[in-house]
C-alpha positions in Angstrom: -22.8 22.8 -14.7 -21.6 20.7 -11.9 -21.1 17.0 -12.7 -21.6 14.5 -10.0 -22.9 11.4 -11.6 -22.9 9.8 -15.0 -26.3 10.9 -15.5 -25.5 14.6 -14.9 -22.7 14.1 -17.5 -25.4 12.9 -19.9 -27.6 16.0 -19.3 -24.5 18.4 -19.5 -23.6 17.0 -22.7 -27.1 17.1 -24.1 -27.3 20.8 -23.4 -24.3 21.9 -25.3 -24.5 23.9 -28.4 -23.0 21.3 -30.7 -23.8 17.6 -30.5 -21.5 15.4 -28.3 -19.9 12.1 -29.0 -18.7 10.4 -25.7 -15.6 8.6 -25.8 -15.4 5.8 -23.0 -12.4 4.1 -22.2 -12.8 1.0 -20.0 -9.6 0.3 -17.9 -8.3 -2.3 -15.5 -6.3 -1.4 -12.4 -3.3 -3.3 -12.6 -0.5 -3.2 -9.8 2.6 -1.3 -10.9 5.5 -3.4 -11.8 7.7 -4.3 -8.7 4.9 -3.3 -6.4 3.1 -5.6 -3.9 0.3 -5.8 -1.5 -3.3 -4.4 -1.5 -2.1 -0.7 -0.8 0.4 -0.9 -3.8 0.1 1.8 -6.5 -1.9 0.9 -9.5 -2.1 2.0 -13.2 -5.2 2.2 -15.4 -4.6 0.1 -18.3 -7.2 0.4 -21.3 -9.0 -2.8 -22.2 -11.7 -1.6 -24.5 -13.4 1.6 -25.7 -16.4 2.6 -27.3 -18.0 5.9 -28.4 -21.7 6.5 -28.1 -23.9 9.5 -29.0 -25.5 11.1 -26.0 -29.0 10.0 -26.9 -27.7 6.3 -26.9 -27.0 6.3 -23.3 -29.4 6.6 -20.5 -28.0 5.3 -17.1 -24.8 4.2 -15.9 -26.2 0.7 -15.0 -27.2 0.1 -18.8 -23.7 1.1 -19.8 -22.1 -1.3 -17.4 -24.5 -4.1 -18.3 -23.4 -3.4 -22.1 -19.8 -3.5 -21.1 -20.3 -6.7 -19.1 -21.4 -8.4 -22.1 -18.2 -7.8 -23.9 -16.4 -10.1 -21.7 -13.5 -8.0 -20.4 -12.8 -7.3 -17.0 -12.7 -3.4 -16.0 -12.4 -1.4 -12.8 -12.7 2.4 -14.0 -14.5 3.9 -17.1 -12.9 7.1 -18.4 -14.9 9.5 -20.3 -14.4 12.4 -22.4 -16.5 14.2 -24.9 -15.8 15.3 -28.6 -18.0 18.0 -30.1 -19.4 18.0 -33.5 -19.8 21.3 -35.5 -22.4 22.8 -37.8 -24.8 20.7 -35.9 -23.4 17.4 -36.8 -21.8 15.0 -34.8 -18.0 14.2 -35.4 -17.4 11.7 -38.4 -15.9 8.2 -37.7 -12.4 9.2 -38.7 -12.2 12.1 -36.1 -14.0 10.1 -33.6 -11.4 7.2 -34.3 -8.6 9.5 -33.9 -9.8 11.1 -30.6 -10.3 7.8 -29.0 -6.8 6.7 -30.1 -5.5 9.9 -28.6 -7.4 9.3 -25.5 -6.0 5.9 -25.0 -2.6 7.4 -25.6 -3.3 9.8 -22.7 -4.5 7.1 -20.4 -1.3 5.1 -21.1 0.8 8.0 -20.3 -1.0 8.8 -17.0 -2.7 12.0 -18.2 -6.0 11.6 -16.7 -7.1 15.4 -16.0 -9.1 15.6 -19.1 -11.3 12.5 -18.0 -14.2 12.1 -15.8 -13.9 8.8 -14.0 -16.5 6.3 -13.0 -16.0 3.0 -10.8 -18.1 -0.1 -11.4 -21.1 1.1 -9.5 -21.2 4.5 -11.3 -19.4 6.5 -8.5 -17.4 9.4 -9.6 -13.5 9.2 -8.8 -11.2 11.8 -8.1 -7.4 11.2 -8.8 -4.9 12.9 -6.8 
């Protein structure tokens, strides 16, 4: 299934054979140390994270509104999924471990397993 929006991600996750937990990491784009100017390379730094069941989310705008209430500035949200098994969602321990692994991957610049969305819900591609 082609994913070209947050809503199509929700649809893709909803039709999987096992329930999906979405792992969302909100990041700030910070200038790399020693770089200057508007065209300077940026690094995505995690500022907050949350996990949600697919059915708990409906639109990107609602997600962004919820994130705005948390008070931390963010530029990009990185999303990955965690599959349940035997028709059940992953338990809290497994979800927390996966979220911590996602944060570590983001800090290491390993973004290939994530979908990225800007503040307006536009999907981003990393090169």
